[in-house]
Structures are given as structure tokens and as C-alpha cells.
C-alpha positions as CSV (number, residue, x, y, z in Angstrom):
1,M,-6.8,4.6,-1.5
2,S,-4.8,5.6,1.5
3,V,-1.2,5.8,2.5
4,S,0.1,5.7,6.0
5,L,3.4,7.2,5.1
6,G,5.2,6.7,8.3
7,G,7.1,10.0,8.0
8,S,8.7,9.1,4.7
9,A,7.6,12.3,2.8
10,A,7.6,15.9,3.8
11,I,6.5,19.3,2.6
12,V,9.6,21.4,2.5
13,G,8.5,24.6,0.6
14,I,5.3,26.7,0.2
15,G,4.6,29.6,-2.1
16,Q,1.8,31.6,-3.4
17,T,1.0,34.7,-5.4
18,E,-1.3,37.5,-4.2
19,F,-4.9,36.6,-4.1
20,S,-6.9,39.1,-6.2
21,K,-9.9,39.7,-8.4
22,A,-7.8,40.6,-11.5
23,A,-4.4,39.0,-11.7
24,G,-3.5,40.6,-15.0
25,R,-1.4,37.7,-16.1
26,S,-1.9,34.1,-17.3
27,E,-2.4,31.0,-15.1
28,T,1.0,29.7,-16.4
29,Q,2.7,32.8,-15.0
30,L,0.8,32.6,-11.8
31,A,1.8,28.9,-11.3
32,G,5.4,29.7,-12.1
33,E,5.6,32.5,-9.6
34,A,4.1,30.3,-6.8
35,I,6.4,27.4,-7.7
36,V,9.6,29.6,-7.7
37,A,8.5,31.0,-4.3
38,A,8.0,27.6,-2.9
39,L,11.3,26.3,-4.2
40,S,13.1,29.4,-2.7
41,D,11.3,28.7,0.6
42,A,12.7,25.1,0.5
43,G,16.3,26.2,-0.5
44,L,15.9,24.4,-3.9
45,T,15.9,25.4,-7.5
46,T,13.9,24.4,-10.6
47,D,16.8,22.1,-11.5
48,D,15.9,20.0,-8.4
49,V,12.3,19.4,-9.5
50,D,11.5,16.1,-11.3
51,G,7.7,15.8,-10.7
52,F,4.5,17.9,-10.9
53,V,1.0,17.2,-9.6
54,S,-2.1,19.3,-10.1
55,Y,-5.9,18.9,-10.7
56,T,-7.5,17.7,-13.9
57,I,-9.2,21.1,-14.1
58,D,-6.0,23.2,-13.9
59,P,-5.4,25.0,-17.2
60,V,-1.6,25.0,-16.9
61,E,-0.1,22.4,-19.2
62,E,2.9,20.6,-17.8
63,T,4.9,21.1,-21.0
64,E,4.3,24.8,-20.9
65,L,5.2,24.9,-17.2
66,V,8.4,22.9,-17.7
67,R,9.4,25.3,-20.5
68,A,8.6,28.3,-18.4
69,L,10.6,27.0,-15.4
70,G,13.5,25.4,-17.3
71,T,13.1,22.1,-15.5
72,P,15.6,19.7,-17.0
73,E,13.7,16.4,-16.6
74,V,10.3,15.3,-15.4
75,R,10.1,11.7,-14.0
76,W,6.6,12.0,-12.5
77,S,3.5,13.8,-13.6
78,S,-0.1,13.2,-12.5
79,R,-3.5,15.0,-12.0
80,V,-6.2,14.5,-9.5
81,P,-9.9,14.6,-10.3
82,Y,-12.8,16.2,-8.3
83,G,-11.7,19.9,-8.2
84,G,-11.8,21.2,-4.7
85,G,-12.9,17.9,-3.3
86,G,-9.7,16.4,-4.6
87,S,-7.4,19.2,-3.5
88,Q,-5.6,17.1,-0.9
89,G,-5.2,14.3,-3.4
90,V,-2.2,16.2,-4.9
91,L,-0.4,15.6,-1.6
92,L,-1.2,11.9,-1.7
93,H,0.2,11.7,-5.3
94,A,3.3,13.7,-4.5
95,A,4.1,11.9,-1.2
96,A,3.5,8.5,-2.8
97,A,5.8,9.4,-5.7
98,V,8.7,10.4,-3.5
99,A,8.2,7.7,-0.9
100,G,8.1,5.1,-3.7
101,G,11.2,6.5,-5.4
102,A,9.5,7.5,-8.6
103,A,10.6,11.1,-8.1
104,R,12.9,13.0,-5.8
105,V,11.2,16.5,-5.6
106,V,7.6,16.9,-6.6
107,V,5.7,20.2,-6.9
108,A,2.0,20.3,-6.2
109,Y,0.3,23.4,-7.6
110,R,-3.0,25.0,-8.5
111,A,-3.3,28.1,-10.6
112,I,-6.7,29.7,-11.2
113,K,-8.4,32.9,-12.6
114,A,-11.8,32.2,-11.1
115,R,-12.8,35.9,-11.1
116,S,-11.2,37.6,-14.1
117,G,-11.2,34.4,-16.2
118,S,-13.8,31.7,-16.3
119,R,-15.9,32.4,-13.2
120,F,-16.7,29.4,-11.1
121,G,-20.0,30.7,-9.7
122,R,-21.6,31.4,-13.1
123,A,-24.6,29.4,-14.2
124,Q,-23.8,26.9,-16.9
125,V,-25.0,23.6,-18.3
126,S,-22.5,20.8,-17.5
127,P,-20.1,19.6,-18.6
128,R,-18.0,22.6,-18.7
129,P,-14.7,22.7,-20.7
130,T,-11.9,21.0,-18.8
131,S,-10.0,24.3,-18.6
132,A,-12.8,25.8,-16.6
133,H,-14.2,22.9,-14.5
134,S,-14.2,19.2,-14.5
135,G,-18.0,19.2,-14.6
136,S,-20.0,15.9,-14.3
137,T,-22.0,14.1,-16.9
138,A,-24.5,13.4,-14.1
139,S,-25.4,17.1,-14.1
140,Q,-27.4,16.6,-17.2
141,W,-30.1,15.2,-14.9
142,C,-30.3,18.3,-12.6
143,S,-29.4,21.1,-15.0
144,P,-32.8,21.0,-16.8
145,F,-34.5,21.8,-13.5
146,G,-32.4,24.9,-12.8
147,V,-29.6,23.4,-10.8
148,L,-26.9,25.2,-12.7
149,T,-24.4,26.7,-10.3
150,P,-22.1,25.3,-7.5
151,A,-24.3,27.0,-4.9
152,S,-27.4,25.3,-6.3
153,W,-25.7,21.9,-6.5
154,M,-24.7,22.2,-2.8
155,A,-28.1,23.7,-1.8
156,L,-29.9,20.4,-2.5
157,N,-27.8,18.5,0.0
158,A,-27.7,21.4,2.5
159,T,-31.5,21.8,2.5
160,R,-32.0,18.2,3.2
161,Y,-29.4,18.5,6.0
162,M,-31.2,21.5,7.5
163,H,-34.5,19.6,7.4
164,T,-33.2,16.5,9.0
165,Y,-31.3,18.1,11.8
166,G,-33.1,21.3,12.4
167,V,-30.2,23.5,11.2
168,T,-30.9,27.1,10.3
169,S,-29.2,29.7,8.2
170,A,-28.1,31.4,11.4
171,D,-26.2,28.2,12.4
172,F,-24.2,28.5,9.2
173,G,-23.7,32.2,9.9
174,R,-22.0,31.5,13.2
175,A,-19.3,29.5,11.4
176,V,-18.9,32.3,8.8
177,V,-18.5,35.0,11.6
178,Q,-15.6,33.0,13.0
179,L,-14.0,32.5,9.6
180,R,-14.3,36.2,8.9
181,D,-12.7,37.0,12.3
182,Y,-9.6,35.0,11.2
183,A,-9.6,36.7,7.8
184,A,-9.8,40.2,9.3
185,T,-6.3,39.8,10.7
186,N,-4.8,38.0,7.6
187,P,-3.2,40.5,5.1
188,N,-3.5,37.9,2.4
189,A,-7.2,37.6,2.8
190,H,-9.9,39.1,0.6
191,F,-11.7,40.2,3.8
192,Y,-8.7,41.6,5.6
193,G,-9.8,44.2,8.1
194,T,-13.5,43.4,7.7
195,R,-15.2,41.6,10.5
196,I,-19.0,40.8,10.4
197,T,-21.7,40.1,12.9
198,L,-24.3,37.4,12.7
199,D,-26.8,40.1,11.8
200,D,-24.6,41.1,8.8
201,H,-24.6,37.4,7.7
202,Q,-28.4,37.2,8.0
203,S,-28.9,40.4,6.1
204,S,-26.8,39.2,3.1
205,R,-28.9,38.3,0.1
206,W,-30.0,34.8,-0.8
207,I,-28.0,32.8,-3.4
208,A,-29.9,29.6,-3.0
209,E,-32.7,29.9,-0.5
210,P,-33.0,28.5,2.3
211,A,-29.5,27.2,2.5
212,I,-26.9,29.6,1.1
213,R,-26.6,33.4,1.5
214,L,-24.0,35.5,-0.2
215,F,-21.8,35.4,2.9
216,D,-21.9,31.6,2.9
217,C,-19.9,31.5,-0.3
218,C,-16.2,31.3,-1.0
219,Q,-14.4,34.0,-2.9
220,E,-13.9,33.7,-6.7
221,T,-10.2,34.4,-6.8
222,D,-7.2,34.8,-9.1
223,G,-4.0,33.3,-7.8
224,A,-1.8,30.3,-7.4
225,V,-0.4,28.1,-4.7
226,A,2.5,25.6,-4.7
227,L,4.0,23.1,-2.3
228,V,7.2,21.2,-2.6
229,V,7.3,17.6,-1.5
230,T,10.4,15.4,-1.1
231,T,11.6,12.5,1.0
232,A,12.0,12.8,4.8
233,D,15.7,12.1,4.5
234,R,16.3,14.9,2.0
235,A,13.9,17.2,4.0
236,R,16.3,17.2,6.9
237,D,18.6,19.5,4.9
238,T,15.8,22.0,4.3
239,P,14.9,25.0,6.5
240,A,11.4,24.1,7.8
241,P,10.0,20.7,6.8
242,V,6.6,19.4,7.7
243,I,6.0,15.7,7.7
244,V,3.1,14.1,5.7
245,A,2.1,11.6,8.3
246,A,-1.0,10.2,6.4
247,A,-2.9,10.9,3.2
248,A,-6.1,9.4,1.8
249,T,-8.8,9.6,-0.8
250,A,-12.3,8.1,-0.7
251,G,-14.6,8.0,-3.7
252,L,-17.8,6.1,-3.2
253,F,-20.2,4.5,-5.6
254,E,-22.6,7.1,-7.1
255,E,-20.7,10.0,-5.7
256,E,-20.3,12.7,-8.2
257,I,-17.6,15.4,-8.8
258,A,-20.0,18.3,-8.2
259,S,-23.7,17.4,-8.4
260,N,-23.4,14.9,-5.6
261,H,-27.1,14.0,-5.4
262,Y,-27.1,10.3,-5.9
263,R,-26.1,8.8,-2.6
264,P,-28.9,7.5,-0.3
265,N,-28.3,10.1,2.5
266,L,-27.9,13.6,1.2
267,E,-27.7,15.0,4.7
268,V,-24.4,13.1,5.4
269,M,-21.1,13.6,3.6
270,E,-20.5,9.9,3.3
271,G,-17.2,10.4,1.4
272,S,-15.9,12.2,4.4
273,V,-17.0,9.4,6.7
274,A,-15.0,7.0,4.6
275,L,-12.1,9.4,4.5
276,A,-12.0,9.7,8.2
277,A,-11.9,5.9,8.6
278,Q,-8.7,5.9,6.6
279,L,-7.0,8.9,8.1
280,F,-7.8,8.0,11.7
281,G,-7.0,4.4,11.1
282,S,-3.3,5.4,10.6
283,G,-2.5,5.5,14.3
284,I,-3.4,9.2,14.7
285,A,-6.5,10.0,16.8
286,R,-8.9,12.9,16.5
287,S,-7.7,14.0,19.9
288,D,-4.2,14.5,18.4
289,I,-5.4,17.2,16.0
290,D,-4.4,20.6,17.2
291,V,-5.7,22.6,14.2
292,A,-8.0,21.7,11.3
293,M,-8.3,23.1,7.8
294,I,-11.7,22.0,6.4
295,Y,-12.8,22.8,2.9
296,D,-15.4,25.5,3.0
297,A,-16.5,26.4,-0.5
298,F,-19.9,27.0,1.1
299,S,-20.5,27.1,4.8
300,P,-22.9,24.1,5.0
301,I,-20.1,21.9,3.7
302,L,-18.0,22.9,6.8
303,L,-20.7,21.8,9.2
304,M,-21.4,18.5,7.4
305,Q,-17.7,17.6,7.3
306,L,-17.2,18.3,11.0
307,E,-19.8,15.7,11.6
308,A,-18.7,13.2,9.0
309,L,-15.1,13.4,10.2
310,G,-16.3,12.5,13.7
311,F,-15.5,15.7,15.6
312,C,-19.1,15.8,16.7
313,G,-22.3,13.8,16.2
314,F,-24.6,14.1,13.2
315,G,-26.7,17.2,13.6
316,E,-24.4,18.5,16.4
317,A,-22.0,20.8,14.4
318,K,-24.3,23.8,15.0
319,D,-23.8,23.4,18.7
320,F,-20.1,22.5,18.4
321,I,-19.6,25.8,16.5
322,A,-21.9,27.9,18.8
323,D,-19.8,26.7,21.8
324,G,-16.7,28.4,20.2
325,N,-14.8,25.3,19.2
326,L,-13.5,26.8,15.9
327,A,-12.0,29.8,17.6
328,P,-8.3,30.1,18.7
329,G,-9.0,28.8,22.2
330,G,-11.5,26.2,21.1
331,G,-11.4,22.5,20.9
332,L,-10.7,22.5,17.2
333,P,-9.4,25.8,15.8
334,C,-10.3,25.7,12.2
335,N,-9.4,27.6,9.0
336,T,-7.2,30.1,10.7
337,N,-6.4,31.9,7.5
338,G,-10.1,32.8,7.1
339,G,-10.8,29.7,5.0
340,L,-12.0,29.8,1.4
341,I,-14.9,32.0,2.5
342,G,-12.6,34.6,4.1
343,E,-9.2,34.4,2.5
344,G,-9.8,33.2,-1.1
345,Y,-10.5,30.2,-3.2
346,I,-7.5,28.4,-4.7
347,H,-9.6,25.2,-4.8
348,G,-8.6,24.4,-1.3
349,L,-4.9,24.2,-1.6
350,N,-4.4,27.4,0.3
351,L,-5.7,25.6,3.3
352,T,-2.7,23.2,3.1
353,V,-0.4,26.2,3.0
354,E,-2.0,27.6,6.1
355,A,-1.6,24.2,7.9
356,V,2.1,24.2,7.1
357,R,2.5,27.8,8.4
358,Q,0.7,26.8,11.6
359,L,3.1,23.9,12.2
360,R,6.1,26.1,11.4
361,G,4.9,28.7,13.9
362,V,4.6,31.5,11.4
363,A,0.9,31.9,10.7
364,V,-0.7,35.3,11.0
365,N,-3.2,33.8,13.5
366,Q,-0.7,31.6,15.1
367,L,-1.9,29.0,17.6
368,D,-0.1,28.0,20.7
369,D,2.5,25.3,19.6
370,P,0.4,23.0,17.3
371,S,2.2,19.8,16.3
372,T,-0.5,18.0,14.3
373,A,-2.8,19.4,11.6
374,L,-5.6,17.9,9.6
375,V,-6.5,19.2,6.1
376,T,-9.6,17.7,4.4
377,A,-11.6,18.5,1.3
378,S,-14.7,16.3,1.3
379,R,-13.2,13.1,0.0
380,T,-9.4,13.8,0.2
381,G,-7.3,14.6,3.2
382,V,-3.9,14.7,4.8
383,I,-2.5,14.7,8.3
384,L,0.6,16.8,8.7
385,Q,3.0,16.9,11.6
386,R,5.8,19.0,12.9
387,P,9.1,17.0,13.0
388,L,10.1,15.8,16.5
């Protein structure tokens, strides 16, 4: 499903809590804090909200959230599957709701305690409880063989990718070094003030050999993020709107939520190929993208998405990165907050917040006057634009 929204919806508020390893409060409180901050940023109140969107795996019940916020009436409520891979789907739901008149002000949120609560990197037999992870019934076919963690799920695809295209761990490491450079200057980031070298990356211990080292992994994080979406007409009365120019999802036959091992070409993220066809069929070209936020739960996913989205040829992401394209002066500055690897893992939604900051001109690693941003997460994505 895709929506070329024609500028009919906009993000008008962003908010987040601190990102930590021990929040010391419930996911409901974290969500409430992020939502109140986002509404304040938009110049709105909880009385203005009539819609909520989150992920199927978010533990915060809408009824509890409405009670905590004191929201008078909810006209739209929906949840998006796929976890991090569906993170930009919340923007599609929210934008479609306001563009179609089903709601006036929709809050998209994600609250998580992935470190002090139910840790996402821990080995388990799928399916997990919904409050922890969406899981996948297909994991029953790989779990008996020791494929028990997100890193091991991804490592199967990444190992095939390495074999097919001659990619090495050092190639992944060059991307991680760039992400950590961005994180080092971001006070919100887990790795604020801590740069690494390629040697540091190569010295980090194996998590799933030969594809994923410790430094290739995102950060298990406690925190919450929220975005406020409304119509473009109403957005004109808010301080700093960002237009949702296009949004799309792409779920292919035999793709799985996590253990995505059933498509014919494991070395290609085929869902991202289909996603790109929708996003860049909306009248916006790849050459129009000034900054990209690409889901990086593990570094191999970043390289595979760069190729699948069409920013370089298949097998060429390693050279694209080595040439400096992800850096501030490169052809496609990417994950300027440090990404999920460097800043923190709020299931990808913190990448959307960073895109909004870049277009507003207030990011900590601010680029030179970006006007169009791409945010993708495997099989969901949005294109955001600064108003003319």
C-alpha cells in the first residue's frame, strides 16, 4: 500500500524522553512524557488529539494512555505490524487518517524498555509474548537449529550477502565508524563523545560470526518517541511543520516479521526494492534526497537497504560507503543522529525525529539546508519535505 499524499498531511510536533539503560518508570509514563513534549512542540494540547498509532508490539494500551493523558475522545486508533521494519508505517497510518478526515490530530508513538525490561537481544524461542516482540510463527523452523536471537536471524541473510558480493566485516565496520562519528557529537546518543576506528570495530567480539560483531549491533534502549501529525491546512498555524510527501509499505509473499529466510534471494532485501518502487514512483527522485535515515538495527541491513533502495548497485554499498557518501559532505548523508547503532534503538522511530530536525534546521549534526529527507525501515518508508 502506498500513499502519494500531495502535501495533505504534516508532522507538526516531535518529542522524546532521554534514552537510557534504566528508565526507572513504566512504558506508559515514557509514552506520555514523549507525547506531551511533542504536543508542546506543536503548540497543541492533549485535548486536540483524537487519534493514536503505534506498533503491535508496543506494550502501552491505548485505553491506559488516553486515561493518563486525559484525551477527551479518540476517533482513530491503529497499530502497525513488523516491529522496526514497520516503524515508518505509523506515519502512513497517521497521515492517511488525517488526509482522509478520519481524525484531525494523530499521535504516532513508540515506548520501549528494551534494556531494563524485556531485552530484545536475548535468546528465545518464538513466538515471544506480544508485549515483548511480535515474533513470527515461521521462527519455529529455525529456532531448533540455534537461530534464536535477532542477530542470528539477520546473520543468515548477511552471510549470504557477504558470500555473493565479496563483502567483509571491515566493509560493515566502515559504516559503523561513520555512524559513531555522528553519535559522538549528539548529546542524546548512547555513544556521545566516543568515536571509534575501524580497528576498534574489528577488535569487537563476534555476536554471529562471520557477519555481526558487537559494534554492528544497535543499542538496547529504554525510552519513548512521539510525533504529531495533522492536516497541511492546520499545520500552517503550527511553529515548524514538515510535510509528509509520500509514505508506503511493501510486504511480499513469504516475507517474515523477523526470521526473513524464505524469499528466493537472501542477499537482496526485496521488500526494500518494492518499497523504493512505490516511494520513488510518487514524483520524487533519488537525486532529490538530501538526507537519508535508514534502519540500522544491524550494520548489514544498512548496506543491503542502500542497494535495494537504488542508491548504488547490488554489491556496491561497500564502495559507496568507503567513498564517504554517508558523511556530512557526501552524496547521501545518512543517520546523522548516529543511527540505531550510535544513538539508541526506539524501533526506528527516532530516525524519523532526526529527519524532522534536519528539515527544521535544528539537528545537532545539521546539514547545509536540506529540503527533502527519506526515512526507511526495510519494508516501510516516508519522504518528508520542508514546506516551500
